[in-house]
N, C-alpha and C positions, 0 to 999 in steps of 0.2 A: 251386469250394469256397471259395477265398479271398474272392470277392465276396460269397458267402452269409454267411461269418463276419463280414465287414466290415459288411454290412447289419444283422446281428443286434446287433453292438456299438452301432451308431448307434441302433437301435430301443431298446435298453436305456437308452442315454443320454437319449434323448428322453422315455422314460417316467419316468425318475428325476428329470428336471428339470421334469416337470409339463406338457410340451407336448402330451400326449395328452388332457389334461383340457379339451377345448374346451368353452367355455361357462362356465368358471370363471375368475375374475380372481385370478391367483396373483401374489404379490409377493415370491417367494423371492429373486430375483436383486437386488432393490433393498434387501435387508436391511442391507447394509453402510453405506448412507447414507440410511436411511429417515427419519431425523429432519429431513433436508433436503428431503424430497419433499412437494410440495403435492398434496393430494387434492381435485380439483374436485367429487367426488361424481358420481352418475349423470348422463350427458349425453344429449341427443337422439342416438339411434344413428347416424343419417345426416342430414346437413343440407346437401346439395349436389345438383347434377344433372350427371351425367357428360356430357362433351363428346366422348369418344372411345369406341371399341369394338374388340373383338378383330378382327384382320384389317386394321386401318388402320395407317398410318404413325404412329409415336409423335411427338408434338410435341417439337421440339428445345428446349434451354435451355442456358444457360451460367451457372453459379453458383459463388460462392466457397466453398472448402472450409476446414475447420478447419486443415488443413495449410498453407494459404496459396495453394494452386493454384486456378486457375479450371478447372472441370470441366463438360463438356457431353456430350451423346449422340454427336455427330459423331465424336469421337475414338475411339469404340469400333466404328464401322461397319466391317463386314467382318472384324473381329478378335475380338470377344467378344459373347456374350449379356449382356444387362443386366437386373438386377432393381432396380426402384425401390421403396424402402420409405418411403412418406410417413407421418410420424407427427405428431400434433397439437401437442405441446408438450414442451419440456424440463422436467425436474424433476417429472414426473407419474408415477404408479405403473406403469401398464401400459406406457408408453413405456420406462421405466427397466428393465423386464423384457425387453421384446421385442428390443431391439438387442443386449444382451449374449448373448442366446440364440443369435444367429447365429454367434458365435464357436465354438460347439460343432460346427457343420457346415461350417466353412470348407473342408475337404477336398472336400465334395460340390459346393460352388460351383466349385472348381478342376476337379473331375472333369468337370463339364458346361460348362467354359470360360465361366464366368459371373462378372461383377463385380457386387457389390451396392453401390448408392448410397443412403445414408440421407439423407432430405430433411426439413427442418423449417422453418417460417416464423420461427423464432427467429433472433436476430442471432448473429454469430460469437463474441463474448465469452461469451454465455450457453451456446452449444453447446460451446465450448472447456472451460468450467468443468464442465459436466454430463458430458461424455464422459470427462474426466480422472477424475471420481469413479467412473464406471462401470468403469474399467480400460481397457486397451488394446483398441481395436476394430480389426479387420483391414481394414475397408472405409472408404472416404471418407465423411465427414459433410458435407453441403452446407447452406448457409443460403439460404433462399428469402425472406429478410427484405425486400429492396428491389430493384426495385419490389415492394411487399409481396405475397407469395403469388402472384407472377406465374406461376411454373411450375405450381403447384397449380391456378391458375385456367385455364391452357391445357388441363389434363386434366379440368376440371370437378370438382375436388376441394377447392376452397376453401369453407370453412364461413362462415356469416354473421357469426361472431365473429372472423374473420381467421386462424383456425387451419386446418390441413388435415385432411382425413379420415384415418383409419387405412387405408391402401391399399397394395396390392402390385401392381406392373405388371411382367410379364415381357416383354422385348423381344428379338427374335432379332438375329442379326448383320446382317440386312438392314434393321433398324430398324422391323420390323413388330411390333405388339402381339400376343402369343400367349396371354397370360393377364392377367386384370384382376379384382381382388377388392377391393371396398370393404367393410371389415368394420364391425361394430358398434363404435363408437369406444371403448366401455367394456370390450371383450374383446380379448385378445391373439389374433391369427390363428394357426391351427394350422400348425406348421412342416412337418409331414409333407405337407400339401397343396401347399405351395410346392415342396418337393423333388420330388414327383410331377410337377408341371408342368414343372420343369426337365428331368426325364427325357424328357418328351415332345418338348421343343425339341431336345434332344441337343446335341452339340458343334458 
């Protein structure tokens, strides 16, 4: 009964924050600093070719984080499931909605023994300023700035303009890719789909 009640509460939160309106671009969470947001307009939905697939080992990387730590996949092997959230660029509308939305379901990531890693090809000063404006994020934010886009390139997620695709990658504790979604870059990916995939991976 308790788990049903908890699921219902999360469902209501997701609906109220607009995460079930898949296909709509909602900018509600970026309202606090919308005057600072750059809107690039509609972009080519996907502009890359994947180099990985579900069932394969996830390519490793080691990237600097906004907190100052170097973070890579190896440190989570045998310990945690990992969700990689690649986003195209700081200070843009959809990205500024997507990451704060994950704060709503931090407990669900914890429930499925998962860590979320946010990755962008922006440099550390840009990411620091942007995430400070978003408010406190519970997950590490990593810079794939130099060598530019190298982590995104290993996954086949680097676009021709040097930004990454909007993509989610779920990696289990053994380092195997269990879910991979490259979204239309103009649209925020549905949160409920990610949570369902985490449930499949389990603890």
